[in-house]
N, C-alpha and C positions, 0 to 999 in steps of 0.2 A: 808585250811583244817587241822584240829588238828590231833594230834597223837593218834592212837588207838592201844594200846599194843597187841590187838588180832592177829594183822597181822604183819608179818615181812615187812621190807622195800622193796620197789619196785623201780628199776631204769628204768626210761623211756627212751628208746633210739629214737631219731629223726634222721633218716639217709636219705641221699639223695645226688644228684649230686650238685655241685656248682651252685650257683644262683637260687636254686630251692626255696629259701625262708625259709630255715631251722631256721635262727635266729629269724625272726619275729613270726614264729609258735611257737618255744621253749619259747619266751617271753610270748606269750598269754597263752600258757599251763601252765607256771611257776606261772603267776599271778593267773590263775584259781585255781590251786592247792596249791597255797601259798608256794611255794619252790624255789630252786635255781638252776642254770644251770652250767654244767661242759662242757667245749668245748672239742670236739673230732676232732678238726681240727689242724693237726700237725704243721701248719705254723702260726696260730693265737697265738702260745706260745710266739713269739718273739716280744718284746716290740718296737723294732726299725721299724717295718713294718706293722702297722695296716692298712694303707689304701689299699696297694697291696694285702692283705690277707683277706679283707673284713670282718675284725674283728669287733665285736660289738662295737658301738661307745659310747663315754663317756655318752651320754644321754640314751642309751639303758642299759647300766650297772647301771645307777641310778634307772632304772625302777625295774631291777631284777639283783641280785648279780650273777656275773658270775666268775667261777674259771677255771684256766689253760688257761687264756687270758693275754698276756702281761707279763708272769711271768718269762720269760727267755730273754737272750741277744743272739743275732745271733752268738756270739762268744762261746757260752757255748756248751759243748758237751752233747748231750741228746739222748735218745734212747727210744724205745717202752717199754722196760722192766722198766725203771725208771718210766714212765708215769704210767704203770699198778700198781706199788707198791705205788705211790703217791696218785693215784685215789682211790685205794681200802682203804688206810688209811683215805682219806677225806670222803669217804662214810660212813665208820665206825663211824665217828664222826657226820655226818649229819643226819643219820638214828635215832640218839638219839633224835632228835627234828623234823624230817620230815618224814611223811609216804612215800612220793615219792621224788625222786631226778630226774632231767632231764639231759640227756647228749644228746648234739646235734653236728653234725658234719658230714664230708664226708670222713674222713680218716678211712677206713674200717679195717685196720690192727690195729689201736688204739682202736676202738670200740671192735673188737674181743679179744684184749689182756684183757680188762677189764671183758668182759662176760665170756670168756673161759680160759684166761690164755696164756702165751707164753711158749711154751716147751723150755727145756734146751737143746739147740743145741751143738754140739761137738766143742771142740777148734780146730782151724785150724792149720795144719802144716805150718811152715814158707815157706818151699818149695812150697807147694800149693798156698799159699797167694801170694808169690812173682811171681809165674808162672801166675796167674790170672791177677794180677796187670800189669805185663809186657805185657800181651796179650791185655789189655785195652789200655796201653800207646802207643803200636806199631801198634794196628790194630783197635783201636776205639771202640765205644759202639756197633757198629754192630757185632762185633766179639762175644761180650757177649750175644746179642740177639740170634745169630745163635747157640752159644753153648746151651743156655736154650732151644731152639727149639728142640734140640736133647735130652737133659737131663731131661727137666721138662716143656713141653709146657702148662700144667694146670697153673703153676705159672705165666707163660708169659701172661696169659690172664688177670691177675689182677694187676701185678706190673706196676709202672710208669716206662715205657721203656726209660724215658729221665733221669732217676736216676741211675748213675753208681754205686754208693755205694751199692744199694739193688740188683742190678743185679750181682755185683761181689760177694756179700755175698751168694746168691743162688748158683752160679756156684761153689763157694768154698765148700759149704756143699755138694752139689751133687757129686763133685769129691771125697771129704774126706770120704763120707759114702757109696757111690754107690747107694744111695736111692734119691728120689725126695724130693726136699726142700719142696714143697707144702704138702707132706704127713707127713714129720717130724715135720712141723710147725703147732701148734694148733691141733695136731693129737688127743690128749686126753683132753677134756675139764676138767679144775679144778673145784672143788665145790665151790660155792658161798654161802654166808650166807644170800643173799637177792634175791628176785625174780627179774626177767627181763621182761619188755614188750617192744617188738621192733615195731616201726613204721617207714614205708617207705613212703617219699614223692614222689608222681607220678605226673609228669608235662608233658603236651604235648612237643614233641621235638621242634616244631616250636617256641612255646613260650619260651622254654629254650634257644633256640639259640638267640631269640630277646632279652631276658633278659642279656644274656652273652655279646651280642654286646653293649647294652645299658650301662651296668654297666662298662664295659672296657672303654668306652668313658668318662663316667662320673668320673672315677678314674683318668683318665689323666687330665681332667679339674680340679678336686679337688687337683692336685698336686702330682700324683703318680711319675711323673719323678724327681721331687725334692727329693722325699723319696728314690728313687733308687740312686740318686747321693750321698745321706747322708750315704749310706752303701756300696758305690761302692768299697771302699777300702777293704771290707771283702768279696768281690765277690767269693772268693775260699772257703768259708765256705759252708758246706753242707746245712745249713739252708736257704741259698739264691740260691741253685740249684733247682729252682722251676719256674713254669710257671709265666711269667711276668717279673720277675727280669732277667732272662737269656736274654730275648729279649731286654729289656731296656739297659742292660749292653752292648749288641752288638751295640745298637745306640750311647751309651756314648763312646764305642771304635771307632766309626766312620765307623762301617761296615754295618750299616742299616740306612736308613732314619726313622725319628720318624713315619711317616705314615705307612711304611713297618713293623716297629716294632709292632705298634698297630694292624695291620692286622694279624701278625704272632701270637700275644697274643690271639686274638679272635679265631683263628684256633686251637691253642694249648689248649685253655681252653675248646673248644667243644670236642676236643679229650680226655682230661682229664676227662670231664663229662661222656663220653660214658664209659671209663674204670671204673669209679665209679659205674655206673649202672651195669656193668658186674659183679662186685664184689658183689653188694648188692643183685642182682636177684638170686644169687646162694645160698642165706641164706633162708632156709625154715621157719625160726622163724619170719620173717618180715611179718607184716600185711600192705598192701599198702592202702594209702589214696590219694585221689585227693588233690592237693596242697591247695585248698581253702575249704577243708571240715573239718574245725576246730571242728565244733560240733560232727562229727562223730568221730574224734579222742578223744574228751573228753569222749563220751560215751563208746568207747572201752576201755579207761584206766579205767573209773570207774567200768565197768563190770569185769575188770581183777584184780583190786586191792585186792579184798577180796578172791581171789582164790589161 
């Protein structure tokens, strides 16, 4: 599809839970519209762990150019604010030659950052930061969850409750400001120079569970454990504090059998998919399509491009 200067660029969001087929859908749509793909999966950024994060394969990236895939090391310090700035700069360039650009992924916070912006949250006093850190170190992650249940139960519905960094950040902001983190974060959308069309991928839960189980088993067969071993020495990095690697590291520590680790990965992935859907279902701007209704997605995008 050529550039038409009558219309401003449109960012097409393909959102949905893990294993719902976002990568293949995005590739088909990108081919149809003659454009490129930006990943909004916060773990696919890391070049050392493509297998366990289900990153687009080399072959898939030859079909359509992907951005924000394998562009970082697990040892890099990175955050959603940096992602927002880098993607906005990339889009500014891409819209010179593309009428549409596709963003696909399941990290709702990163999608929201590009679409709405991240608010400038307050700096945290050292005393508060040390207090929250000490609470986590002495009482564990459950203490953070309990605190958020009191201070900001809305945020608790969407956050990865296995991620202590995000939990501590939310608790710190709540204590520092006396307000809810969920209300301060993304409270006032920032204006964007491009239009946004959001598509949600709807897939029956039974099929999603089957896909998660099959994909997990295939990843293990394809060498996921070897990949985990290769980054084992970096296991304290936040980039590896994610579903799959945590369980495989427990196996490598001798604390779980491989079979038990695999089963825990499947359960954790299903729970993660549920949290993703909770996040996306709260977005009224998403138009939902059955996972195999590619023609409907194409028609919807075409009808919205000129508006």
